[in-house]
Phi, psi and omega in degrees: 000311184292330179286334179295330177300315181287323184290333182270001184287150182273187185301306183298319180299319181291320177297318179296322177298317179296315180293323177301314180296323177301310182287325178298311180292331176295322176292319179299312184289330176297316178294319179297317179296319179298320180289317186281322190241349183064225181252025182299134182239018176290147182306320180297318179293318180298321180299314180297318178300314184291325176297313178299315181300316184289326177291312183292319189273328187249328184270313184295315183302309181294326177295319182292313181293324178297322177294321181289327187269332191225150174289332179239076185299324180293328178292316179295323179284354181066035178263353186270352180245136180253139181291162178284165183301316182291329175294318179296312179301319182296317182286332174295311178298317179303316183294338178273311187287342182283348188303308181299322179296316178296323179300318179294317177298321179296318179296319178293318179298323182292342179274000180301130180236128177273158177301158183302324182290350175253026183298327178294319177295318180298318179294320178297317179298317180294323178296318178298319179297314181295321179295317179295319179295319179296318179295320179299313179298320181297320185276323190266341178277087183230161182232019178239133179304325180297322179288329174299316179297316178300318180293325176298318179294315184290315190262332185251306187290303185294315177297322180298315179287310186294311183291325177290322175300314186287309188276314180272309179294326182266280188300312183297317180293323178300312183289319183290340175294334187242334188233184179298137183298324181293321175298318179298317181300314188277332173293314179295324178293321178297313180294320178304315180287319183296324186289344178284342179055038174235088195283336179279000170238020187297312186294308179297326179291322178294320178294321175298319177298320176297319178298316178299322179297317179289329175299320176295314182297315183288323185267336186073012182230126177292340183293334180292309174296330175299316180296314179299316179297317179297315181296317180301310181286321182296323177300318180298316179299314182294319180295317176304314182296313183294315181292323178293333182258027168097003179292141180268011180298145181294156176290116182296340180290344180265352180296129181096356181266155172057232182290352177267021182303329181298331178297321180294322179295312179298319179300315181296318181294316179294321178299313179299319181295317181292321177295322178295320177299316180294323177296314181293324178299318179296316182295320180293321179294326184282338183281000000 
C-alpha cells in the first residue's frame, strides 16, 4: 500500500522526492561529519568527508527512489545493460580528444562579465571559483601512490557513479518518462552544472552534461556516461599527480589556446565524428 503512493506519483512529485532525499541526506551527512571529524581541514580528513557526502547525497537518493517506484529499479536506472566494446572505446577516446575544445569553451566562459550593478554577485562567483581551485590543489597535489589511488576514488570513481546516478539515472529518467527526451537531457545537464557552483565553467560543464545525457539515451546504459565521466575526471587526477611529481608534460588546460588554436578545431571535428558514430551505433542497434 505505502509503495503504491510513490509509484503513482507524477513528474513534479518524483523530482521533489528525489530533491528532498538529496537535501535530507546532505543534512544527515553534515551532522555525521561534524560528529566524526569536527572542523578538521587536513587533506586526509577532507577526503573522507567528501567521500561520505558524495555517497549520501548522490548515490543513495536515486537508488532509494528507484526502489520505491519500480519492481526493477536497476532496469529503470539503466544499470542492467552494459555498452558494447566499441561504444566503450569510443567514449574513452572521446573523453581525451574533447579536451582542447572544452578548454576553449572554458576560456570564453571565463570572460563572462556581469553588469556593474551585479558586481557583488560577480565577486561571490569569483570567490567560489578561487575556493574550488584552492581545494583542488590541496587535495590533488600529492606525491604518494596511495594518495593517488585515494584521489582517483574521490574525484573519479565516486563522482562518476554518483553524479550519473543522480542527474542522468534520476533527474533525466524522471523527466524523459513523461516529457521529450531532449528536454530531459538539457534540464539535467543544466542542474548538473549549476550544482557545482563554479560559474565560470558553467557552459562547458553543461555541454558535457548534455553529452553524458545523450550517451545514456543512445546506448540505453548508464554505464556509458559513467565511463566517460570517470575518464574525464581521472585524467585530471593523473595529470595533477604527474606534474606535481616532476613530469615535464604540458598543462592540458592550455591545449587549444593561442597558437594551438588548431587543436581546438581538430578536437571539435573529432568530437563531432565520435558522437555521430555513437548516434549511428544506437540507431543500428535499435533497428
